N, C-alpha and C positions, 0 to 999 in steps of 0.2 A: 237781081240778082241771078247768078248760074247755078240752076238745078242739076241735080242727076236724078233722075227716077229709075231705079234699079227696077226690074222688070221684066219677065220672061215672054209676055205676050202683049207687044204693043197696042193691038188693037181690041183689047176687052174694054168694056164701057167705061171700068173706073179709070183706067189710064189713059184714055182718050181724053177722058171729062179734066183729068190732072192738068195733062199737057195743054190744052184749051184755055183752062181757067189761068193757068201760069202765063201763056201767051198774052191772052186779053189784060192782063194785068204789068204788061211790059217786061216780063221777064224771058231770059232765056232758059230751054228747058231741053235735055236730051234723055230718051229712053236707052237705058245700056242693060244688055241681056246678062244677068247676074253671073250665069254658070259660064259665060264667056270672060268674065273678067279673071286676071290671074293677078298673083301678089308675088312678093320678093322682101323678105327680111332677113337682116344680115349686119355687117358691121356698118355699112352705109345707111343713109337716110331710107324708110320703109317705101316700097314703092308698090303702085297700084298700077295695073295697066290694062289698055283694052284696043283692041285691032293696032297693037304696036305703038300707042302713046300713053302719055302718063294721064291719068286723072287726078291731077292735083290743084286743079285752079276752079273746083265746084266751091261756092258758098254754101250749099245744102245739098245733102240726099234725102230721097225719099224712098224709103224700104217698101216694095211691096212683093215680100218673099213668101211664096208659097210653102204651106207645111211639110210638104215633101222634099222640100232643098234647105229646110232650116239650119242645119248644121254649116254647109257652106256658104249660104245666103248670111248669115250672122258673123261669119270669117271675114267676108268682102266689107260687111259694114264696119268692123271694128277697125279694119284698115283705113276707111274713109275717117272715123273717128279720131284715130293717131294722127293722121294727118291734118286734123284742125276742121274737118267738115261740119258742120252742125246737122245731125240726124234729126227727121221727124218724130222718128222713136228710136230709142238707143239700142244696141245689138244685145246688152243685157235684158231689158225689159221685154223684149220680143222672145227673148230664149225663155224666160219665167212664164211667158203668158202661153207658151208652146207646151210647156210642162204642166198637165192637168195637174198633178198631185202636188206640185211646188207652188203654182197658183192658187191653188185652194187653201193649201198650208198658210200661206200669206195673207191672204183675206179674211180666213178664219181668224187669227192673229189679231185682226182689225176689227173684228166683231160685224163682220158684214154678214149677213142672212144668206146661208146656203142649203142646198139639198143635203139632207144626211147621206153620206157616199163612204163606200168602203171601197180599196185597192188593193189588188191581189195579181201574182202572176200564175203559177201553176200550184193549185191548190186541190186539197181532198176535204177541206172544211167547207163546202158548200152551205150546208145547214146554218154553220155558225154566221157565214156573211151575209146570210139572207136576214137573219136574225138582227144583225148589227143595224140594219136599216129599216128595222122594224116590221120585217114579214113583208109577203108577197102583197099587192103587185108590185114588183120592181123593175127598173130599167137598166139593162146589162149593156155596157159599150165597151167597145174597143178603145183603148186609151189613144192611139194613133189616129183612129177613126176623124172624118172630116164630111161637112155636108149631110148629115144624117147617116152615112155608110158606117155599117158594123154597129147599129144602134136597136136594139128590141126590148120589147114589154114583154115581160114574162108575168102571166095573169095568176099563176098558181105555182106551188112550191116544188113540185115536181118540174115543171117546165123551166123554172128558173134554174135547179141543179143541172138539168139536162143541158141548158145553155151555157152554165160556167164551166162546166165539164167540158162541152165542144169546144170553146174559146180557148180553154186551158190547153187542150191538144194541139193548138195552133202555135203554142210556145208564144203567145201574145199577153202583152200586158191588160188587163180590165179591170173596169170600174163596176161597182154594184150601187146604184142611187136609189133613195125611196122614190116613189111615182106619186107627184102632186096633182091629185086625180082633180082638184078643184079647178086647175088650170084649162081643164077642158080642150086641150089639144092646142092652146094658144100660148104664145110667148110674146116677149117685148124685146126690141131690137132698139137699144137707145146709142146713139152716137155721139161721143164724147171728144171735145175739142178744148184742149185747155182745162179750165176748170169748170164748165158748163156743158149740157146737154144741149146739141143745136138742133136735134130732130129724132124724133122715135114713132116707131111704128108697130103695130100689132099684128103679127104672122100667126094663120091659122093652118093647120095642116091640111092635106088633101083628103077628101071622103075617106073615111076608114082608116086613116095613118093618124098616129099620136104625135109624129113627128112635123114640126112648122118648119121646116126648111124649105126656103123657096126654091133651091134645086131640086127638091124633090116634090114639086107640083102643089106647094102651098101656096097662100094668097095674104098680101099684104095691103094695110090700109092705115094712114095717119092715126094716131092715138093721143090724147092727153095724159101726160102722167101726173101721179102725185109727187108732192114735195119730199115724199120720204123716197119715192122710187128714183126722183132724179137725183137725191143725196146719195142714194147707194150706188147706183150708176157711176157718179164721178168720185165716190171713195173706193171704188173697186178700182178703177183706171188708175188712181194715185197710189193704191198698193201695191201695184206691178210697176210703177215709172213710166206709164204709158202716157204720152201728149193727145196722141189721136187713136180712138179704138171704137170698137162696137161690143157693146155690154149687153149679154142676152140674158133676160131674166123671166121667172115665172111668177104671176101672182097667188102666193100661197095664203092659207087662212091666218098665217102668224104673220104674213108680210112678204114683200120682195124678197126672192131667192135668186141668187146670181148662179146660171147655169156655166157661162164661159166668158171670157174676154178675148174679142178678137183681134189682134194688132192690126190686121190688114183687112177690115171690112170692105165687102163689096158697097158699091155706092149706087148702081141702077136702082134696086128696091125700095132703097130710102128716098132717093131724090124723085122719082116716078110717082112714089105715094104720097109725100109730102109738099113737093115742089122747093124745098130747101136746096139751095146749091151747096150741097157740102164740100165740094170740089174748092169752089170759091173761097168758103171759108177756112179749110185747109191752107191755102195760099195765103190768105189774109192772116192766119197763126204764124206762118213762118216770116210772113213781113215785119210781124211785131216783136218776134222771138229770136230771130236767126241773126246771127254776129256775121257780119263781112267776112271776105277771104281773109284768114289770117295767115300773110305769107310768112311772118316772123316766127311762128310756132310751129313751122312744119318740122316733121321728124321728132318733135318733144312729144313724151309720154302722155 
């Protein structure tokens, strides 16, 4: 196969591993800077160009689109889709996963366990928002935040009201979420490929920090998950239409609850904690599911 890897930084661990895994299996792979791709749409066939050449001969595209460039990144990916290139994850599925409210709506429709969550923009009804999720303590997040940035734990009603008002002054979308105390600052990251969980880790927050993000100083270790947790992770991925993703869950007393579904999960923490070749499994999925270069369908919708 000839593979395009859409990524801004070719030196990141995840991208290096995907390139390594593809080449070990005899495939051609090229890292393409997403923001340096340019597109043309008009009367003739759609065009997608990079460094003055057409990108119309790839069999597969692996999108590693950062959250900050979701809009342009998914536009580039859609152009590959129009040209008949097989995407590891489709542009629409990535867009769903990046929209926290939409992703929660879709998962709730499928009966997937979720923490009780309220969404707001600028509101004076802080007390009502806090009551909607069961009262303090509550977790307050910037909807656009990533890697634990813009996430705070408000242990009292007054603190929660102050934080909601402060975030409101930023003209930002926020969510207020019940605090799952029994998770004790731990969560699960499950890597889903196709219809199965291929690896799972338990992440613990840094001392004194309820957030478990590895980027914030957390610790990861391999963990055995229950059949229900495995089923929940796969169901969450399917509800958003993702072939490959990381599903973050908490172990609540009522069962697993999904915090987030990440369409471009980092591979380093999971591979090093579990010893599982995630990059190789992703390339293996593409070998089984990607169709060859479809010259005859170029330019069709």
